[in-house]
Structures are given as structure tokens and as C-alpha cells.
C-alpha positions in Angstrom: -259.5 -60.7 42.3 -258.8 -60.9 46.2 -260.0 -57.2 46.6 -263.4 -57.9 44.9 -264.0 -61.1 46.7 -263.2 -59.6 50.1 -265.5 -57.0 49.1 -268.3 -58.9 48.2 -267.9 -61.3 51.5 -267.8 -58.0 53.6 -270.9 -56.6 52.0 -273.0 -60.1 52.3 -271.8 -59.6 56.3 -273.3 -56.1 56.3 -276.7 -57.3 54.4 -277.1 -59.9 57.0 -276.6 -57.3 59.4 -279.5 -55.3 58.2 -282.0 -58.0 58.7 -280.4 -59.2 62.2 -280.4 -55.4 63.5 -283.1 -53.7 61.8 -283.0 -50.8 64.1 -279.5 -50.3 63.0 -280.0 -50.7 59.4 -278.8 -47.4 58.4 -275.4 -48.2 59.2 -274.4 -51.4 57.3 -276.1 -49.8 54.4 -273.8 -46.8 54.5 -270.8 -48.9 55.1 -271.7 -50.9 52.1 -271.9 -47.9 49.7 -268.6 -46.7 51.4 -266.9 -50.0 50.5 -268.3 -49.9 46.9 -266.7 -46.4 46.5 -263.2 -47.3 47.8 -263.2 -50.5 45.9 -264.1 -48.7 42.8 -261.2 -46.1 43.5 -258.7 -49.2 43.3 -260.3 -51.0 40.4 -262.0 -48.3 38.4 -264.2 -50.7 36.4 -265.2 -50.0 32.8 -268.7 -48.2 32.4 -270.6 -51.8 31.9 -269.2 -53.4 35.0 -269.8 -50.3 36.9 -273.4 -50.2 35.8 -273.9 -53.7 37.0 -272.4 -53.5 40.5 -274.3 -50.3 41.2 -277.3 -51.8 40.1 -276.9 -54.8 42.2 -276.0 -52.7 45.5 -279.0 -50.8 44.8 -281.6 -53.5 44.5 -279.9 -55.2 47.6 -280.1 -52.2 50.0 -283.4 -51.2 48.6 -284.8 -54.5 49.3 -283.6 -54.5 52.8 -285.1 -51.2 53.6 -288.3 -52.1 51.7 -290.3 -53.5 54.7 -289.4 -50.6 56.8 -290.1 -48.0 54.0 -293.5 -49.4 53.4 -294.5 -49.1 57.2 -293.4 -45.4 57.2 -293.6 -42.8 54.6 -289.9 -41.7 55.1 -287.5 -40.8 52.1 -284.7 -43.1 51.7 -281.1 -42.0 50.8 -280.5 -45.2 48.6 -281.0 -43.3 45.5 -279.0 -40.4 46.7 -276.1 -42.5 47.5 -276.7 -44.1 44.0 -276.3 -40.6 42.5 -273.1 -39.7 44.1 -271.4 -43.0 43.2 -272.5 -42.2 39.6 -271.0 -38.9 39.8 -267.9 -40.6 40.8 -267.9 -43.1 38.2 -268.2 -40.1 35.6 -265.2 -38.2 37.0 -263.1 -41.4 37.2 -263.8 -42.0 33.6 -263.1 -38.5 32.6 -259.9 -38.8 34.2 -258.8 -42.3 32.5 -260.0 -40.7 29.2 -257.5 -37.6 30.0 -254.6 -40.2 31.4 -255.1 -42.0 27.9 -255.1 -38.9 25.7 -252.0 -37.6 27.7 -250.2 -40.7 27.4 -250.8 -40.7 23.6 -249.4 -37.1 23.4 -246.4 -38.2 25.3 -245.8 -41.1 23.2 -246.3 -38.8 20.1 -243.8 -36.3 21.5 -241.0 -39.0 22.3 -241.6 -40.2 18.8 -240.8 -36.7 17.5 -237.9 -36.3 19.8 -236.4 -39.5 18.7 -236.9 -38.8 15.1 -235.3 -35.4 15.5 -232.5 -36.8 17.3 -231.9 -39.2 14.4 -232.2 -36.6 11.9 -229.6 -34.4 13.7 -227.2 -37.4 14.0 -227.6 -38.4 10.3 -227.7 -34.9 8.7 -224.5 -34.1 11.0 -222.7 -37.2 10.1 -223.5 -36.8 6.5 -222.5 -33.1 6.5 -219.2 -33.7 7.9 -217.6 -35.4 4.7 -218.5 -32.9 2.0 -217.6 -29.9 4.4 -214.3 -31.5 5.0 -213.6 -32.0 1.2 -214.8 -28.5 0.5 -212.5 -27.2 3.1 -209.5 -28.9 1.9 -210.1 -27.9 -1.7 -210.5 -23.9 -0.4 -207.4 -24.3 1.2 -205.5 -25.4 -1.9 -207.0 -22.7 -3.6 -205.9 -20.5 -1.0 -202.4 -21.3 -1.8 -202.6 -20.3 -5.2 -204.4 -17.1 -5.1 -202.1 -13.9 -5.2 -204.7 -11.2 -5.8 -205.8 -9.3 -2.7 -209.6 -9.5 -3.1 -209.3 -13.2 -4.2 -207.4 -13.9 -1.2 -209.8 -11.9 0.8 -212.9 -14.0 -0.6 -211.2 -17.2 -0.3 -210.6 -16.5 3.4 -214.2 -15.8 3.8 -215.2 -19.1 2.1 -212.5 -20.8 4.6 -214.1 -19.3 7.7 -217.7 -20.1 6.6 -216.6 -23.8 5.9 -215.0 -24.1 9.3 -217.9 -22.7 11.0 -219.8 -25.1 9.2 -217.8 -28.1 10.2 -218.1 -26.9 14.0 -221.9 -26.7 13.7 -222.1 -30.2 12.2 -219.7 -31.5 14.8 -221.5 -30.1 17.8 -224.9 -31.1 16.6 -223.6 -34.5 16.4 -222.6 -34.4 19.9 -226.0 -32.6 21.1 -228.1 -35.3 19.4 -225.9 -38.4 20.9 -226.1 -36.8 24.4 -229.3 -38.6 25.0 -227.8 -41.9 23.8 -226.7 -44.5 26.8 -223.7 -45.1 25.0 -222.7 -41.3 24.9 -220.3 -41.3 27.9 -217.1 -43.5 28.6 -216.6 -42.4 32.1 -213.1 -43.1 33.7 -211.4 -41.5 36.5 -210.5 -37.8 35.6 -207.9 -36.0 38.0 -209.7 -32.5 37.6 -206.7 -30.6 38.6 -204.2 -32.1 36.0 -207.1 -32.0 33.5 -207.6 -28.1 34.0 -204.0 -27.3 33.9 -203.8 -29.5 30.2 -206.7 -27.1 28.8 -205.0 -24.0 30.3 -201.7 -24.9 28.5 -203.6 -25.7 25.4 -205.6 -22.2 25.3 -202.9 -19.9 26.4 -201.4 -19.5 22.7 -204.8 -19.1 20.9 -205.5 -15.7 22.4 -203.9 -12.6 24.0 -205.8 -13.1 27.4 -204.7 -12.9 31.0 -205.2 -17.0 31.5 -205.1 -17.7 35.2 -205.9 -20.3 37.5 -207.8 -19.9 40.4 -208.8 -22.2 43.4 -207.6 -26.0 42.0 -208.7 -28.6 44.6 -207.2 -31.9 44.0 -210.0 -34.1 43.1 -211.0 -37.3 41.0 -214.3 -37.6 39.6 -215.9 -40.2 37.0 -216.4 -38.4 33.8 -215.8 -39.0 30.1 -212.5 -37.1 29.5 -213.2 -36.2 26.0 -216.9 -35.1 26.2 -215.9 -33.1 29.4 -212.9 -31.4 27.2 -215.5 -30.4 24.7 -217.6 -28.6 27.1 -214.8 -26.8 28.8 -213.5 -25.8 25.2 -216.9 -24.6 24.4 -216.8 -22.2 27.9 -213.6 -21.0 27.0 -214.3 -20.2 23.3 -217.3 -18.5 24.7 -215.0 -16.5 27.3 -212.6 -15.4 24.3 -215.3 -14.3 22.2 -216.9 -11.9 24.8 -213.6 -10.7 26.2 -210.8 -8.4 25.0 -207.3 -8.1 24.7 -205.6 -8.4 28.1 -208.8 -9.4 30.0 -208.7 -12.2 32.6 -210.3 -15.7 31.9 -209.7 -17.9 35.0 -210.4 -21.5 35.4 -210.9 -23.1 38.9 -212.1 -26.7 40.3 -213.8 -26.6 43.7 -214.7 -29.9 45.5 -216.7 -29.0 48.9 -217.4 -31.9 51.4 -217.8 -35.4 50.5 -221.3 -35.9 48.8 -221.4 -32.6 47.2 -220.9 -31.7 43.4 -217.6 -30.9 42.1 -217.6 -27.5 40.3 -215.5 -26.2 37.3 -215.8 -22.8 37.1 -214.9 -20.6 33.9 -214.9 -16.9 34.7 -213.9 -13.8 32.6 -213.9 -10.1 33.0 -215.7 -9.5 29.7 -218.7 -7.7 28.7 -221.4 -9.8 30.6 -224.4 -11.0 29.6 -227.9 -8.7 29.7 -230.4 -10.0 31.8 -233.0 -10.7 29.2 -230.5 -13.2 27.5 -229.8 -15.3 30.6 -232.9 -17.4 30.4 -232.3 -18.7 26.9 -228.4 -18.6 27.1 -228.3 -22.2 26.9 -230.8 -23.0 24.1 -229.4 -23.8 20.8 -228.5 -21.2 18.1 -228.9 -18.8 20.7 -226.1 -16.2 20.3 -225.1 -13.0 22.2 -222.7 -12.0 20.0 -222.7 -8.0 19.4 -219.6 -6.9 17.1 -217.7 -10.2 17.8 -216.7 -12.9 15.3 -219.9 -15.0 14.9 -220.1 -18.4 16.8 -222.0 -21.6 16.2 -224.9 -20.7 18.4 -224.5 -24.3 19.7 -221.2 -24.2 22.2 -223.5 -23.5 25.5 -226.1 -26.1 24.2 -223.3 -28.3 24.2 -222.0 -27.6 27.5 -225.6 -28.2 29.0 -225.8 -31.6 27.2 -222.6 -33.0 28.2 -223.3 -31.4 32.0 -226.4 -33.4 32.2 -225.3 -36.6 30.7 -222.9 -36.7 33.6 -225.8 -36.1 35.9 -225.0 -32.6 36.6 -226.0 -29.1 35.2 -224.4 -25.8 33.9 -225.2 -22.5 35.8 -224.5 -19.0 34.8 -224.0 -15.7 36.8 -223.5 -12.5 34.9 -223.7 -8.7 35.1 -223.3 -6.4 32.2 -219.9 -4.8 32.2 -218.8 -7.1 35.0 -218.1 -10.4 33.2 -219.6 -13.8 33.3 -219.1 -17.0 35.6 -220.2 -20.3 34.1 -220.2 -23.1 36.6 -220.2 -27.0 35.4 -221.3 -29.2 38.1 -220.4 -32.6 37.9 -220.9 -35.6 40.3 -219.1 -35.7 43.8 -215.4 -36.7 43.4 -212.8 -38.2 45.6 -210.5 -35.7 47.2 -206.9 -36.8 46.9 -205.6 -35.2 50.1 -207.4 -33.0 52.8 -206.3 -29.4 52.2 -204.8 -30.4 48.9 -206.5 -27.1 47.3 -204.6 -24.2 46.0 -206.0 -20.9 45.3 -204.8 -18.3 42.8 -205.8 -14.8 42.7 -205.0 -12.3 39.9 -201.3 -12.5 40.2 -200.1 -15.6 41.9 -201.4 -18.8 43.8 -201.0 -20.7 47.2 -200.9 -24.5 47.8 -200.0 -26.9 50.3 -196.5 -27.0 49.1 -196.7 -30.9 48.8 -194.6 -32.9 46.3 -196.2 -33.7 42.9 -196.8 -37.3 43.3 -199.4 -38.0 40.5 -198.3 -38.9 36.9 -201.3 -36.8 35.2 -200.3 -33.8 37.3 -196.9 -34.0 36.5 -197.2 -34.4 33.0 -199.3 -31.1 32.9 -197.0 -29.1 35.1 -194.3 -26.6 33.8 -191.0 -27.8 33.5 -189.0 -27.3 37.0 -192.1 -27.2 38.9 -191.4 -29.6 42.0 -194.4 -28.9 44.0 -198.1 -27.9 43.5 -197.6 -24.2 44.7 -194.5 -23.7 42.2 -196.8 -25.2 39.2 -199.6 -22.7 40.0 -197.3 -19.7 40.4 -195.7 -20.6 37.3 -198.6 -21.1 35.1 -200.0 -17.5 36.5 -196.6 -15.6 36.2 -196.5 -16.5 32.5 -198.9 -13.8 32.0 
């Protein structure tokens, strides 16, 4: 209440100044009205107190100028200033009403989003068990079928059940992405992590798997969730490339304080411009003649990236391939100049000994230096 008390004292001083300096009465009158407007801007009284205040101020200022007004038939601006103040009150009340309505809408939207998230979590969790059971029985049936048509039919069933299981699992991850307990960060050596992923994916598709630039950097991340995101990007790259096309993984760390970039690029068919805007939306699929995906892979990537405080970007042109860039929080470079770059047929590094255990575990057998490891991986094609 100090603001109200200070305004009342200051207004009383101005009222006294009107009587002491009647020639200059216009100045304190205007000061009183300016002050009540400023105080209302901070207080925004409800309509009843606001009317009481305006009535008291009008009565006080009108009384002070009453004597002077009776001697000369000149109009006074007191009613005019009161009308202006009432207009301000009206607009302020409209603003408050709009804010209250907006808050109600925001709360309702938050409630609906929370309900949707819980539904996705519950539905995905409940679907996983029956899908797994049905998939197991379908696999048992597939072993006992000898007819060509029956074998084809059961393979269709297996494929659709597998797709349903992937949808359920990814929906569960996307729905849980807003949970504060979604991530369990730990120091992750991204160069070794990338090597592990490349070795795991190479046997799955007849592609030219390559390592691009591979900076030796460590960042705080959830290794399991990050692996799901990179797997989704690689699955997308495989689905949109053909035999012999290049799929390249890179890890790039700029100066300290800049985001770490994990890049998955491919030499596939590219993405039309009209699809780029919605490429990360749920159940969006740009497939054309390819085996159907879940439509949730890229949405999962975005959810994981944002959970890590980062983002995912895409650059693509039809017929020229695509490049997906996963940006993570700034990491800690292990050694200045410890980056190694790999082009289409090879790689070059700093030639230093492999000291880190995670990196050594990911290296091909017989690789004694960082450059040797990269050469062996790219030469495996």
C-alpha cells in the first residue's frame, strides 16, 4: 500500500498548492490527474474503487477551481480529464478481461495436452504387450506353414505387427519427451558413439556407409535416447536411398559454447519443398514406392533433440539427397585439432594414439591410430 499512500500524500500537497498559488492552479491540477493515471497503471483497480477515486479527485479539483470559475465564465478541463481517465479505465478493464480469457484458454490447452500425453503413454504401453504376444504366435505359425500363399500371408501379418510395435514404442517415447525424468544425461563421447552406430547399421542395408568429419568431443546426453534419434534418421536415410547410395555420419564441434552437430546425410532422392515444412510432424511420411514407415521417426528425432535443449534441421533438394542435422548442447573437445575428416573414399585424422576406452572398443581390430580406424571403416565398402 506504500504506492497508494505516497500518491495520496503527493496529491494533498498539490491540492494545498492550488490554494497557496491560485495563479498557478492549473499546474497542480494537471499533476494530480497525471499521478492518478500513473498509479492506476500500476494498480488497475476494480471498477468500484476506480469510480470512487475518480469521484474524489473530480470533487477536490472542481472545488479548488470553483471560486475562480465563478468569477470568470471560462470552461474548465476537469470534466475533460475525467472523461479521458474513464476511457483509460475502460481500456484497462478490457485488457484484464482479455488476459483472463487468454489464461483460461492456455490452462485448458495445457490440460488437453497433458491428457493427450497421458493417453499416448497409456495406449502405447497397453498396446505393446498384446502386439508382442500376437507377433510371437505369428512367428510360430510362420514356421509351420509350407504353402507359398500361406507363407506370403503370414509374412504380411508379421510385417504389420512389427510396424505396429514400432509405432507403439515411438509414441511412448514422444509422449514421454515432456516428462522431466525423460532424460538420464551422462558424458557421451560422440566420436566413439558414432562409430558404434555405424558398425551396427552397416550389415542392415546395401549402402555405402561412410564417416565424414569426426570431431573428438564429449557432451552430456542420454545415450539411449540419442541412439533412438540417430537410428530413426538412419532408418529414414535407408528407406529413401537405393543400393550403393552413400549414407554418411559426421560429428562436428565448433568453438567452445557452440552447439555440437551430428549430421546424417544421404545421396538419395531428396525431399520436395512442399514436404519440408511438415517433415517433422507426426504421421507425416514422404514415402513414394518405398516400404511404409511409421510416420513417427522424424517426430521422435525432434522430441529427443528438444529434450536435450537442441533442435533438428533438414536441408534437401529433390534428386540431390538430404542432410539432417541434430544439434546438441555445447560439448568439450578432447584435443584441439582432434577432428578427422572423411571424404567419399577415405579419411584423415591427427594420427594420435587411441587413448579413450569407448573409442578403442568401437574401433576395428588392428587400428592403432584414429586415422587408421577411419580408413578401415570407410575402406570396408
